[in-house]
ROSE-4610 file (N, C-alpha, C; in Angstrom, 1 decimal, always signed):
// ROSE-4610
residu = [M/M/M/D/D/D/L/L/L/S/S/S/T/T/T/M/M/M/I/I/I/P/P/P/E/E/E/L/L/L/F/F/F/S/S/S/A/A/A/L/L/L/P/P/P/L/L/L/T/T/T/L/L/L/V/V/V/I/I/I/T/T/T/F/F/F/T/T/T/A/A/A/M/M/M/S/S/S/V/V/V/G/G/G/F/F/F/C/C/C/L/L/L/A/A/A/L/L/L/I/I/I/A/A/A/T/T/T/T/T/T/L/L/L/R/R/R/V/V/V/R/R/R/R/R/R/V/V/V/P/P/P/V/V/V/I/I/I/S/S/S/Q/Q/Q/F/F/F/V/V/V/D/D/D/L/L/L/Y/Y/Y/V/V/V/S/S/S/Y/Y/Y/A/A/A/R/R/R/S/S/S/V/V/V/P/P/P/V/V/V/V/V/V/L/L/L/Q/Q/Q/L/L/L/F/F/F/V/V/V/A/A/A/F/F/F/Y/Y/Y/G/G/G/L/L/L/P/P/P/L/L/L/L/L/L/V/V/V/I/I/I/L/L/L/F/F/F/G/G/G/F/F/F/K/K/K/D/D/D/F/F/F/I/I/I/T/T/T/A/A/A/T/T/T/M/M/M/A/A/A/A/A/A/M/M/M/V/V/V/G/G/G/L/L/L/S/S/S/L/L/L/Y/Y/Y/H/H/H/G/G/G/G/G/G/Y/Y/Y/L/L/L/S/S/S/E/E/E/V/V/V/M/M/M/R/R/R/P/P/P/A/A/A/Y/Y/Y/L/L/L/A/A/A/V/V/V/E/E/E/R/R/R/G/G/G/Q/Q/Q/H/H/H/D/D/D/A/A/A/A/A/A/D/D/D/S/S/S/L/L/L/G/G/G/Y/Y/Y/S/S/S/F/F/F/R/R/R/Q/Q/Q/K/K/K/M/M/M/F/F/F/R/R/R/I/I/I/V/V/V/G/G/G/P/P/P/Q/Q/Q/A/A/A/I/I/I/H/H/H/I/I/I/G/G/G/L/L/L/P/P/P/G/G/G/Y/Y/Y/G/G/G/N/N/N/S/S/S/I/I/I/I/I/I/Y/Y/Y/L/L/L/I/I/I/H/H/H/N/N/N/V/V/V/A/A/A/L/L/L/V/V/V/M/M/M/Y/Y/Y/I/I/I/G/G/G/A/A/A/A/A/A/D/D/D/V/V/V/M/M/M/A/A/A/T/T/T/A/A/A/H/H/H/L/L/L/I/I/I/M/M/M/E/E/E/R/R/R/D/D/D/Y/Y/Y/N/N/N/Q/Q/Q/F/F/F/Q/Q/Q/F/F/F/E/E/E/T/T/T/Y/Y/Y/L/L/L/V/V/V/L/L/L/A/A/A/V/V/V/I/I/I/Y/Y/Y/S/S/S/L/L/L/M/M/M/C/C/C/L/L/L/V/V/V/A/A/A/W/W/W/L/L/L/I/I/I/I/I/I/R/R/R/F/F/F/F/F/F/E/E/E/L/L/L/R/R/R/F/F/F/A/A/A/V/V/V/H/H/H/L/L/L/S/S/S/K/K/K/E/E/E/A/A/A/K/K/K/A/A/A/I/I/I/P/P/P/I/I/I/K/K/K/T/T/T/A/A/A/A/A/A/F/F/F/A/A/A/S/S/S/V/V/V]
num = [1/1/1/2/2/2/3/3/3/4/4/4/5/5/5/6/6/6/7/7/7/8/8/8/9/9/9/10/10/10/11/11/11/12/12/12/13/13/13/14/14/14/15/15/15/16/16/16/17/17/17/18/18/18/19/19/19/20/20/20/21/21/21/22/22/22/23/23/23/24/24/24/25/25/25/26/26/26/27/27/27/28/28/28/29/29/29/30/30/30/31/31/31/32/32/32/33/33/33/34/34/34/35/35/35/36/36/36/37/37/37/38/38/38/39/39/39/40/40/40/41/41/41/42/42/42/43/43/43/44/44/44/45/45/45/46/46/46/47/47/47/48/48/48/49/49/49/50/50/50/51/51/51/52/52/52/53/53/53/54/54/54/55/55/55/56/56/56/57/57/57/58/58/58/59/59/59/60/60/60/61/61/61/62/62/62/63/63/63/64/64/64/65/65/65/66/66/66/67/67/67/68/68/68/69/69/69/70/70/70/71/71/71/72/72/72/73/73/73/74/74/74/75/75/75/76/76/76/77/77/77/78/78/78/79/79/79/80/80/80/81/81/81/82/82/82/83/83/83/84/84/84/85/85/85/86/86/86/87/87/87/88/88/88/89/89/89/90/90/90/91/91/91/92/92/92/93/93/93/94/94/94/95/95/95/96/96/96/97/97/97/98/98/98/99/99/99/100/100/100/101/101/101/102/102/102/103/103/103/104/104/104/105/105/105/106/106/106/107/107/107/108/108/108/109/109/109/110/110/110/111/111/111/112/112/112/113/113/113/114/114/114/115/115/115/116/116/116/117/117/117/118/118/118/119/119/119/120/120/120/121/121/121/122/122/122/123/123/123/124/124/124/125/125/125/126/126/126/127/127/127/128/128/128/129/129/129/130/130/130/131/131/131/132/132/132/133/133/133/134/134/134/135/135/135/136/136/136/137/137/137/138/138/138/139/139/139/140/140/140/141/141/141/142/142/142/143/143/143/144/144/144/145/145/145/146/146/146/147/147/147/148/148/148/149/149/149/150/150/150/151/151/151/152/152/152/153/153/153/154/154/154/155/155/155/156/156/156/157/157/157/158/158/158/159/159/159/160/160/160/161/161/161/162/162/162/163/163/163/164/164/164/165/165/165/166/166/166/167/167/167/168/168/168/169/169/169/170/170/170/171/171/171/172/172/172/173/173/173/174/174/174/175/175/175/176/176/176/177/177/177/178/178/178/179/179/179/180/180/180/181/181/181/182/182/182/183/183/183/184/184/184/185/185/185/186/186/186/187/187/187/188/188/188/189/189/189/190/190/190/191/191/191/192/192/192/193/193/193/194/194/194/195/195/195/196/196/196/197/197/197/198/198/198/199/199/199/200/200/200/201/201/201/202/202/202/203/203/203/204/204/204/205/205/205/206/206/206/207/207/207/208/208/208/209/209/209/210/210/210/211/211/211/212/212/212/213/213/213/214/214/214/215/215/215/216/216/216/217/217/217/218/218/218/219/219/219/220/220/220/221/221/221/222/222/222/223/223/223/224/224/224/225/225/225/226/226/226/227/227/227/228/228/228/229/229/229/230/230/230/231/231/231/232/232/232/233/233/233/234/234/234/235/235/235/236/236/236/237/237/237/238/238/238]
x = [-14.6/-14.4/-15.7/-16.2/-17.4/-17.0/-18.0/-17.7/-17.0/-17.3/-16.8/-15.3/-14.7/-13.3/-12.6/-13.4/-12.9/-12.7/-13.7/-13.6/-12.4/-12.1/-10.9/-9.6/-9.6/-8.4/-8.2/-9.2/-9.1/-8.7/-9.3/-8.9/-7.5/-6.9/-5.5/-4.6/-5.0/-4.1/-4.4/-5.4/-5.8/-4.7/-4.0/-3.0/-1.9/-1.5/-0.5/-1.1/-2.3/-3.0/-3.0/-3.3/-3.4/-2.0/-1.0/+0.4/+0.8/+0.6/+0.9/+0.2/-1.1/-1.9/-1.4/-1.2/-0.8/+0.6/+1.5/+2.9/+2.8/+2.1/+2.0/+1.3/+0.3/-0.4/+0.6/+1.3/+2.2/+3.4/+4.1/+5.2/+4.8/+3.7/+3.1/+2.8/+2.3/+1.9/+3.2/+4.2/+5.5/+6.1/+6.0/+6.5/+5.7/+4.4/+3.5/+3.8/+4.1/+4.3/+5.6/+6.7/+7.9/+7.8/+7.1/+6.9/+6.1/+5.1/+4.2/+5.0/+5.8/+6.6/+7.6/+8.3/+9.2/+8.5/+7.3/+6.6/+6.1/+5.6/+5.0/+6.1/+7.3/+8.4/+9.3/+9.1/+9.8/+11.3/+11.8/+13.3/+13.9/+14.8/+15.3/+15.9/+15.6/+16.0/+15.3/+15.4/+14.7/+13.2/+12.6/+11.1/+10.8/+11.6/+11.4/+11.4/+12.4/+12.4/+11.2/+10.8/+9.6/+8.4/+8.2/+7.1/+7.2/+8.4/+8.5/+8.0/+8.4/+7.9/+6.4/+5.8/+4.4/+3.7/+4.2/+3.7/+3.8/+4.9/+5.0/+4.0/+3.8/+2.9/+1.5/+1.1/-0.3/-0.6/+0.5/+0.3/+0.4/+1.3/+1.6/+0.6/+0.0/-0.9/-0.3/-1.0/-0.5/+0.1/-0.5/+0.0/+1.4/+1.6/+2.9/+3.9/+3.5/+4.4/+4.9/+4.0/+4.3/+5.4/+5.2/+6.2/+7.5/+7.5/+8.8/+9.5/+8.7/+9.3/+9.8/+9.1/+9.4/+10.7/+10.8/+12.0/+13.1/+12.8/+13.8/+14.6/+13.9/+14.5/+15.7/+15.5/+16.7/+17.9/+17.7/+18.8/+19.4/+18.6/+19.2/+20.0/+19.5/+20.2/+21.5/+21.5/+22.8/+23.7/+23.2/+24.1/+24.9/+24.3/+25.0/+25.8/+25.9/+26.8/+26.3/+24.9/+24.3/+23.7/+23.5/+22.8/+21.3/+20.7/+19.3/+18.5/+17.7/+16.9/+15.4/+15.1/+13.8/+12.8/+11.7/+10.6/+9.5/+8.5/+7.3/+6.6/+6.5/+5.8/+6.5/+7.9/+8.6/+8.4/+8.5/+8.3/+6.9/+5.9/+4.5/+4.4/+5.1/+5.1/+5.7/+6.9/+7.6/+6.8/+6.3/+5.5/+4.3/+3.5/+2.3/+2.6/+3.7/+4.1/+4.4/+5.2/+5.5/+4.2/+3.4/+2.1/+1.3/+1.1/+0.2/+0.8/+2.2/+2.8/+2.6/+2.8/+2.6/+1.1/+0.2/-1.2/-1.6/-1.2/-1.6/-1.0/+0.2/+0.7/-0.2/-0.9/-1.8/-3.1/-3.3/-4.4/-3.9/-2.7/-2.1/-1.8/-1.3/-0.9/-2.1/-3.1/-4.3/-4.9/-4.9/-5.4/-4.6/-3.3/-2.4/-2.7/-2.8/-3.0/-4.4/-5.3/-6.7/-6.8/-5.8/-5.9/-5.7/-6.5/-6.5/-5.1/-4.8/-3.5/-3.3/-4.4/-4.3/-3.8/-4.1/-3.6/-2.0/-1.5/-0.1/+0.5/-0.1/+0.4/+0.4/-0.7/-0.8/+0.3/+0.6/+1.8/+3.1/+3.3/+4.5/+4.6/+3.5/+3.5/+3.9/+3.6/+4.0/+5.4/+6.1/+7.4/+7.6/+6.6/+6.6/+7.6/+8.3/+9.0/+8.1/+8.5/+7.7/+7.1/+8.0/+7.5/+6.5/+6.7/+5.7/+4.4/+4.5/+3.3/+2.5/+3.2/+2.5/+1.8/+2.5/+2.0/+0.9/+1.0/+0.1/-1.1/-0.9/-1.9/-2.4/-1.5/-1.9/-2.2/-1.3/-1.4/-2.8/-3.3/-4.6/-5.7/-5.7/-6.7/-6.6/-5.3/-5.1/-5.5/-5.2/-5.6/-7.2/-7.9/-9.3/-9.9/-9.3/-9.7/-9.4/-8.2/-7.8/-8.3/-9.0/-9.4/-10.3/-11.3/-12.1/-11.3/-10.4/-9.5/-8.6/-8.1/-7.2/-8.0/-9.2/-10.1/-10.2/-10.5/-10.6/-9.3/-8.2/-6.9/-6.6/-7.1/-6.9/-7.8/-9.0/-9.9/-9.3/-8.8/-8.1/-6.9/-6.2/-5.1/-5.5/-6.6/-7.1/-7.5/-8.2/-8.5/-7.3/-6.3/-5.1/-4.2/-4.4/-3.7/-4.0/-5.2/-5.6/-4.7/-4.0/-3.1/-1.8/-1.4/-0.1/+0.0/-1.1/-1.1/-0.4/-0.3/+0.3/+1.8/+2.4/+3.9/+4.2/+3.2/+3.4/+3.2/+2.7/+2.5/+1.2/+1.3/+0.2/-0.8/-1.5/-2.6/-3.9/-5.0/-6.3/-6.7/-6.4/-6.8/-6.0/-4.7/-3.9/-4.4/-4.7/-5.2/-6.5/-7.4/-8.6/-8.5/-7.5/-7.3/-6.7/-5.8/-5.3/-6.4/-7.3/-8.4/-9.3/-9.6/-10.4/-9.7/-8.4/-7.7/-7.6/-7.4/-7.3/-8.6/-9.7/-11.1/-11.7/-10.9/-11.4/-12.5/-12.4/-13.3/-14.7/-14.9/-16.3/-17.0/-16.3/-16.9/-16.5/-16.5/-16.0/-16.9/-18.2/-19.1/-19.0/-19.0/-18.9/-17.6/-16.5/-15.2/-15.1/-15.6/-15.5/-16.5/-17.6/-18.5/-17.9/-17.2/-16.5/-15.4/-14.7/-13.7/-14.3/-15.5/-16.2/-16.5/-17.0/-17.3/-16.1/-15.0/-13.7/-13.3/-13.2/-12.7/-13.7/-15.0/-16.0/-15.9/-15.6/-15.4/-14.1/-13.1/-11.9/-12.1/-12.8/-13.1/-14.0/-15.0/-15.9/-15.2/-14.3/-13.5/-12.7/-12.0/-11.2/-12.1/-13.3/-14.2/-14.6/-14.9/-15.4/-14.3/-13.0/-11.9/-11.7/-11.8/-11.6/-12.7/-14.0/-15.1/-15.0/-14.4/-14.2/-13.3/-12.2/-11.2/-11.7/-12.6/-13.2/-14.1/-14.8/-15.7/-14.8/-13.7/-12.8/-12.2/-11.7/-11.1/-12.1/-13.3/-14.3/-14.6/-14.7/-14.9/-13.7/-12.5/-11.2/-11.2/-11.4/-11.3/-12.4/-13.6/-14.7/-14.3/-13.6/-13.1/-12.0/-11.1/-10.0/-10.6/-11.7/-12.3/-12.8/-13.2/-13.6/-12.5/-11.3/-10.2/-9.6/-10.0/-9.4/-9.8/-11.1/-11.4/-10.5/-10.2/-9.3/-7.9/-7.4/-6.1/-6.1/-7.2/-7.3/-7.4/-8.1/-8.2/-6.8/-6.0/-4.7/-3.8/-3.9/-3.1/-3.6/-4.9/-5.4/-4.9/-4.7/-4.3/-2.8/-2.1/-0.6/-0.3]
y = [+2.3/+1.3/+1.3/+0.1/+0.0/-0.6/-0.8/-1.3/-2.7/-3.5/-4.9/-4.9/-3.9/-3.8/-2.8/-1.8/-0.9/-1.4/-2.2/-2.8/-3.7/-4.7/-5.5/-4.7/-3.7/-2.9/-2.1/-1.7/-1.1/-2.1/-3.2/-4.3/-4.8/-4.6/-5.1/-4.2/-3.0/-2.1/-2.3/-3.1/-3.2/-3.9/-4.9/-5.5/-4.5/-3.6/-2.6/-1.7/-1.4/-0.5/-1.2/-2.5/-3.3/-3.5/-3.7/-3.8/-2.6/-1.4/-0.1/+0.0/-0.3/-0.2/-1.1/-2.4/-3.3/-3.0/-2.5/-2.2/-1.0/+0.1/+1.3/+0.9/+0.0/-0.4/-1.1/-2.1/-2.9/-2.1/-1.4/-0.6/+0.6/+1.2/+2.3/+1.8/+0.6/+0.0/-0.2/-0.7/-0.9/+0.5/+1.4/+2.8/+3.4/+3.2/+3.7/+3.1/+1.8/+1.0/+1.5/+1.7/+2.2/+3.7/+4.5/+5.9/+6.0/+5.2/+5.3/+4.9/+3.8/+3.3/+4.4/+5.0/+6.1/+7.3/+7.6/+8.8/+8.6/+7.4/+7.2/+6.9/+6.5/+6.3/+7.5/+8.5/+9.8/+9.6/+9.0/+8.8/+10.2/+10.7/+12.0/+12.2/+13.3/+13.7/+12.9/+11.6/+10.7/+11.0/+11.1/+11.3/+12.6/+13.6/+14.9/+14.8/+14.1/+13.8/+13.1/+12.1/+11.3/+12.2/+13.1/+14.1/+15.0/+15.3/+16.1/+15.4/+14.1/+13.2/+13.1/+12.9/+12.7/+14.0/+15.1/+16.4/+16.6/+16.2/+16.3/+15.5/+14.2/+13.3/+13.8/+14.4/+14.8/+16.2/+17.1/+18.4/+18.7/+18.0/+18.2/+17.4/+18.0/+17.3/+16.1/+15.0/+13.7/+13.8/+14.6/+14.7/+15.4/+16.3/+17.0/+16.0/+15.2/+14.1/+13.2/+12.9/+12.0/+12.7/+13.9/+14.7/+14.8/+15.0/+15.0/+13.7/+12.6/+11.2/+11.0/+11.4/+11.2/+11.9/+13.2/+13.9/+13.9/+13.6/+13.5/+12.2/+11.1/+9.8/+9.6/+10.0/+9.8/+10.6/+11.8/+12.7/+12.0/+11.4/+10.7/+9.4/+8.7/+7.5/+7.9/+9.0/+9.5/+10.0/+10.6/+11.2/+10.1/+8.9/+7.7/+6.9/+7.5/+6.9/+5.8/+5.6/+4.6/+5.2/+4.4/+4.8/+4.9/+5.9/+6.2/+5.0/+4.3/+3.2/+3.4/+4.6/+4.9/+5.0/+4.2/+4.3/+5.1/+5.4/+6.1/+5.2/+3.9/+3.0/+2.9/+2.9/+2.9/+4.1/+5.3/+6.6/+6.6/+6.1/+6.1/+5.2/+4.1/+3.2/+3.9/+4.5/+5.2/+6.4/+7.2/+8.4/+8.0/+7.0/+6.6/+5.9/+5.2/+4.5/+5.5/+6.5/+7.6/+8.3/+8.6/+9.3/+8.4/+7.1/+6.3/+6.0/+5.9/+5.6/+6.8/+8.0/+9.2/+9.4/+9.2/+9.3/+8.2/+7.0/+5.9/+6.0/+6.7/+6.9/+7.7/+8.6/+9.5/+8.7/+7.5/+6.6/+5.7/+5.2/+4.3/+4.9/+6.1/+6.8/+7.1/+7.7/+7.9/+6.6/+5.5/+4.2/+3.7/+3.8/+3.4/+4.2/+5.5/+6.3/+6.1/+5.6/+5.4/+4.1/+3.3/+2.1/+2.6/+2.0/+2.5/+2.4/+3.3/+3.3/+2.1/+1.5/+0.4/-0.9/-0.9/-2.0/-2.0/-0.8/-0.6/-1.0/-0.5/-0.8/-2.3/-3.0/-4.4/-5.2/-4.7/-5.3/-5.1/-3.9/-3.5/-4.4/-4.6/-5.4/-6.8/-7.3/-8.7/-8.8/-7.6/-7.6/-7.7/-7.4/-7.5/-6.4/-6.7/-5.7/-4.9/-3.8/-3.0/-3.9/-4.7/-5.6/-6.6/-7.2/-8.2/-7.5/-6.3/-5.5/-5.2/-4.8/-4.5/-5.7/-6.8/-8.0/-8.7/-8.6/-9.5/-8.7/-7.4/-6.7/-5.5/-4.5/-3.2/-3.3/-4.0/-4.0/-4.5/-5.6/-6.1/-5.1/-4.4/-3.4/-2.2/-1.8/-0.6/-0.9/-2.1/-2.4/-2.4/-2.9/-2.9/-1.5/-0.6/+0.8/+1.5/+1.2/+1.9/+1.4/+0.2/-0.4/+0.4/+1.1/+2.0/+3.1/+3.7/+4.7/+4.1/+2.9/+2.2/+1.9/+1.5/+1.3/+2.5/+3.6/+4.9/+5.3/+5.0/+5.4/+4.5/+3.3/+2.4/+2.9/+3.3/+3.9/+5.2/+6.0/+7.2/+6.9/+5.8/+5.4/+5.0/+4.2/+3.7/+4.9/+5.9/+7.1/+7.8/+7.9/+8.6/+7.9/+6.6/+5.8/+6.4/+6.9/+7.5/+8.6/+9.2/+10.4/+10.0/+8.7/+8.3/+8.5/+8.7/+8.9/+10.2/+11.1/+12.4/+12.3/+11.2/+11.1/+10.0/+9.5/+8.6/+7.1/+6.8/+5.3/+4.9/+3.7/+3.3/+2.5/+3.2/+2.5/+2.6/+2.2/+2.2/+3.6/+4.6/+6.0/+6.5/+6.2/+6.6/+5.9/+4.6/+3.8/+4.4/+4.8/+5.3/+6.6/+7.5/+8.7/+8.4/+7.4/+7.0/+6.5/+5.8/+5.3/+6.4/+7.4/+8.5/+9.4/+9.6/+10.4/+9.7/+8.4/+7.6/+7.6/+7.6/+7.6/+9.0/+10.0/+11.4/+11.7/+11.2/+11.5/+11.1/+10.0/+9.6/+8.9/+8.3/+7.5/+7.9/+9.2/+9.7/+9.2/+9.4/+9.0/+7.5/+6.7/+5.2/+4.8/+5.5/+5.2/+5.5/+6.7/+7.2/+6.4/+5.9/+5.1/+3.7/+3.1/+1.9/+2.1/+3.2/+3.5/+3.7/+4.3/+4.5/+3.1/+2.2/+0.9/+0.2/+0.3/-0.4/+0.1/+1.4/+2.0/+1.7/+1.7/+1.3/-0.1/-1.0/-2.4/-2.6/-1.9/-1.9/-1.4/-0.3/+0.2/-0.7/-1.3/-2.3/-3.5/-4.0/-5.2/-4.8/-3.6/-3.1/-3.0/-2.4/-2.2/-3.6/-4.5/-5.9/-6.6/-6.4/-7.1/-6.4/-5.1/-4.4/-4.7/-4.8/-5.2/-6.6/-7.5/-8.9/-8.9/-8.1/-8.1/-7.4/-6.4/-5.7/-6.7/-7.5/-8.5/-9.6/-10.0/-11.0/-10.5/-9.2/-8.6/-8.4/-8.1/-7.9/-9.2/-10.3/-11.6/-12.0/-11.7/-12.0/-11.2/-10.0/-9.1/-9.4/-9.9/-10.2/-11.5/-12.4/-13.6/-13.2/-12.3/-11.9/-11.2/-10.4/-9.6/-10.5/-11.7/-12.6/-13.0/-13.0/-13.3/-12.1/-10.9/-9.7/-9.6/-9.9/-9.7/-10.5/-11.7/-12.6/-11.9/-11.4/-10.8/-9.5/-8.8/-7.5/-7.7/-8.7/-9.1/-9.4/-10.1/-10.5/-9.3/-8.3/-7.1/-6.3/-6.3/-5.4/-6.0/-7.3/-7.9/-7.7/-7.3/-7.1/-5.9]
z = [-40.5/-39.4/-38.6/-38.2/-37.3/-36.0/-35.1/-33.8/-33.8/-34.8/-34.9/-35.0/-35.6/-35.8/-34.8/-34.3/-33.4/-32.0/-31.5/-30.2/-30.0/-30.9/-30.8/-30.8/-31.6/-31.6/-30.3/-29.7/-28.4/-27.3/-27.4/-26.4/-26.6/-27.8/-28.0/-27.2/-26.8/-26.0/-24.5/-24.2/-22.7/-21.9/-22.4/-21.6/-21.1/-22.0/-21.5/-20.5/-20.6/-19.6/-18.3/-18.3/-17.1/-16.4/-17.3/-16.8/-16.1/-16.7/-16.1/-14.8/-14.8/-13.5/-12.4/-12.7/-11.7/-11.2/-12.1/-11.7/-10.7/-11.1/-10.3/-8.9/-9.0/-7.8/-6.8/-7.3/-6.5/-6.0/-6.9/-6.5/-5.5/-5.9/-5.0/-3.6/-3.5/-2.2/-1.4/-2.0/-1.3/-0.8/-1.7/-1.4/-0.2/-0.3/+0.7/+2.1/+2.1/+3.3/+3.9/+3.1/+3.6/+4.1/+3.3/+3.7/+5.0/+5.1/+6.3/+7.6/+7.4/+8.5/+9.0/+8.0/+8.4/+9.0/+8.5/+9.0/+10.4/+10.7/+12.1/+13.1/+12.7/+13.6/+13.8/+12.9/+12.9/+13.0/+12.0/+11.9/+11.5/+12.3/+12.0/+10.6/+10.0/+8.6/+7.6/+7.7/+6.7/+6.6/+7.8/+7.8/+7.2/+7.3/+6.7/+5.2/+4.7/+3.2/+2.7/+3.5/+3.1/+3.1/+4.1/+4.1/+2.9/+2.4/+1.2/+0.0/+0.0/-1.2/-1.2/+0.0/+0.0/-0.4/+0.1/-0.3/-1.8/-2.4/-3.9/-4.6/-4.2/-4.8/-4.7/-3.6/-3.4/-4.0/-4.1/-4.5/-6.0/-6.7/-8.1/-8.9/-9.9/-10.8/-11.4/-11.5/-12.0/-13.4/-14.3/-15.6/-15.6/-14.7/-14.5/-13.9/-13.0/-12.5/-13.6/-14.5/-15.6/-16.5/-16.8/-17.6/-16.9/-15.6/-14.8/-14.9/-14.8/-14.9/-16.3/-17.3/-18.7/-19.1/-18.7/-19.1/-18.1/-16.8/-15.8/-15.7/-15.9/-15.7/-16.7/-18.0/-18.9/-18.4/-17.9/-17.4/-16.2/-15.4/-14.2/-14.6/-15.6/-16.1/-16.7/-17.5/-18.2/-17.1/-16.1/-15.0/-14.3/-14.2/-13.6/-14.6/-15.8/-16.8/-17.6/-17.6/-18.4/-19.7/-20.7/-21.9/-21.6/-22.2/-22.0/-22.6/-21.7/-22.1/-21.6/-21.1/-20.6/-21.7/-21.7/-22.7/-22.0/-22.8/-22.3/-21.3/-21.6/-20.7/-19.3/-19.3/-18.1/-17.3/-18.0/-17.3/-16.7/-17.4/-16.9/-15.6/-15.6/-14.5/-13.3/-13.5/-12.4/-11.9/-12.8/-12.4/-11.6/-12.1/-11.4/-10.1/-10.1/-8.8/-7.7/-8.1/-7.1/-6.7/-7.6/-7.2/-6.3/-6.7/-5.9/-4.5/-4.4/-3.2/-2.2/-2.7/-1.8/-1.4/-2.4/-2.0/-1.1/-1.3/-0.4/+1.0/+1.1/+2.4/+3.3/+2.7/+3.5/+3.8/+3.2/+3.6/+4.8/+4.6/+5.6/+7.0/+6.9/+8.2/+9.1/+8.6/+9.5/+10.0/+9.1/+9.5/+10.7/+10.6/+11.7/+13.0/+12.8/+14.0/+14.6/+13.8/+14.3/+15.2/+15.2/+16.1/+17.5/+18.4/+19.8/+20.4/+21.2/+21.9/+22.8/+23.3/+24.1/+23.4/+22.1/+21.3/+21.2/+21.0/+21.0/+22.4/+23.5/+24.8/+25.1/+24.6/+24.8/+24.1/+22.9/+22.1/+22.8/+23.3/+24.0/+25.3/+26.0/+27.2/+27.0/+25.8/+25.4/+24.9/+24.8/+24.3/+22.8/+22.1/+20.6/+20.1/+19.1/+18.3/+17.4/+16.8/+16.0/+14.8/+14.3/+13.1/+13.6/+14.8/+15.3/+15.6/+16.2/+16.5/+15.3/+14.2/+13.0/+12.3/+12.3/+11.6/+12.5/+13.8/+14.6/+15.2/+15.5/+16.3/+15.5/+15.4/+14.8/+13.3/+12.6/+11.1/+10.6/+11.1/+10.6/+10.9/+12.0/+12.3/+11.5/+11.3/+10.4/+9.0/+8.5/+7.1/+7.0/+8.0/+7.9/+7.9/+8.7/+8.8/+7.5/+6.9/+5.7/+4.4/+4.4/+3.1/+2.3/+2.8/+1.9/+1.3/+2.0/+1.4/+0.4/+0.6/-0.3/-1.6/-1.5/-2.6/-3.5/-2.8/-3.5/-4.2/-3.6/-4.2/-5.4/-5.4/-6.6/-7.8/-7.4/-8.5/-9.1/-8.2/-8.7/-9.6/-9.2/-10.0/-11.4/-11.4/-12.7/-13.6/-13.0/-13.7/-14.3/-13.5/-13.9/-14.9/-15.0/-16.0/-17.4/-17.6/-18.9/-19.3/-18.4/-18.7/-19.3/-19.3/-19.8/-21.3/-22.0/-23.4/-23.7/-22.8/-23.0/-23.1/-22.6/-22.7/-23.7/-24.5/-25.6/-25.3/-24.1/-23.8/-24.6/-25.2/-26.1/-25.3/-24.4/-23.7/-24.5/-23.8/-24.5/-24.9/-24.1/-24.4/-25.7/-25.7/-26.8/-28.1/-28.0/-29.1/-29.6/-28.7/-29.1/-29.9/-29.5/-30.2/-31.6/-31.7/-33.0/-33.9/-33.4/-34.2/-34.7/-33.8/-34.3/-35.3/-35.1/-36.1/-37.4/-37.4/-38.6/-39.4/-38.7/-39.3/-39.4/-39.3/-39.4/-38.4/-37.2/-36.1/-36.5/-37.2/-37.5/-36.4/-35.5/-34.5/-33.1/-32.8/-31.6/-30.4/-30.5/-29.5/-29.2/-30.2/-30.0/-29.3/-29.7/-29.2/-27.7/-27.4/-26.0/-25.1/-25.7/-25.0/-24.6/-25.6/-25.3/-24.2/-24.3/-23.3/-21.9/-21.9/-20.6/-20.0/-20.8/-20.4/-19.8/-20.6/-20.2/-18.8/-18.6/-17.3/-16.2/-16.5/-15.5/-15.0/-16.0/-15.6/-14.7/-15.1/-14.3/-12.9/-12.8/-11.4/-10.6/-11.3/-10.7/-10.1/-10.9/-10.5/-9.2/-9.3/-8.2/-6.9/-7.1/-5.9/-5.4/-6.2/-5.7/-4.9/-5.4/-4.7/-3.3/-3.3/-2.0/-1.1/-1.6/-0.8/-0.2/-1.0/-0.6/+0.6/+0.5/+1.6/+2.8/+2.6/+3.8/+4.6/+3.9/+4.6/+5.3/+4.6/+5.2/+6.5/+6.4/+7.6/+8.7/+8.3/+9.4/+10.1/+9.4/+10.0/+10.9/+10.3/+11.1/+12.4/+12.3/+13.5/+14.5/+14.1/+15.0/+15.8/+15.1/+15.8/+16.8/+16.4/+17.3/+18.5/+18.3/+19.4/+20.5/+20.2/+21.3/+22.2/+21.8/+22.6/+23.4/+23.0/+23.6/+25.1/+25.5/+26.9/+27.8/+27.4/+28.3/+28.4/+27.3/+27.3/+28.1/+27.9/+28.7/+30.2/+30.6/+32.0/+32.6/+31.7/+32.2/+32.4/+31.4/+31.6/+32.8/+33.0/+34.1/+35.5/+35.6/+36.8/+37.1/+36.1/+36.3/+37.1]
């Protein structure tokens, strides 16, 4: 086998890799949003369980989290009386989503806490609910602060997607190993070089998207800042 046949075969496994990545990214973001909200509001008992989840996601090696999902999910499904339908791909999505959600929560929470206390007081003075405050005042600023960390977490997620081969998911890394085994390890350097290019391009695209949003939020916040002195003066006169 040469590069002309090896590269298309590797790229044939790329869609599954992207599906796993985007699923973990989307579900993990939702989990992080919920976890961060519960952690900053300090809901009794529930917040402690969320802290435990975040600690698990950040402390346990990702490959071990994948094995826990791969072997634990079928037991959970059977426990609830269903037939085991968990595949390696599903376990990979669940394991990476839980990891990404816990890791990303530790990006969102400091970003939320970094917003000046005066912004919270201004929202409270206007009678905003927590939801309105998050969407209109605090949220956009927290997102802008946390975007660099969010970009790093996405890149870490892309790196860790390569570990799903250990639980049997047929991503590009698993396909590369199958190619090398089939060809008696004749093209190891070439195969790993192509893999390096693929993962580098994925990370580059992720970085460019995050950078785009950083610039957009910077422009948005600079426009909003022009209106703040007027609002601040109104609050000071009360």
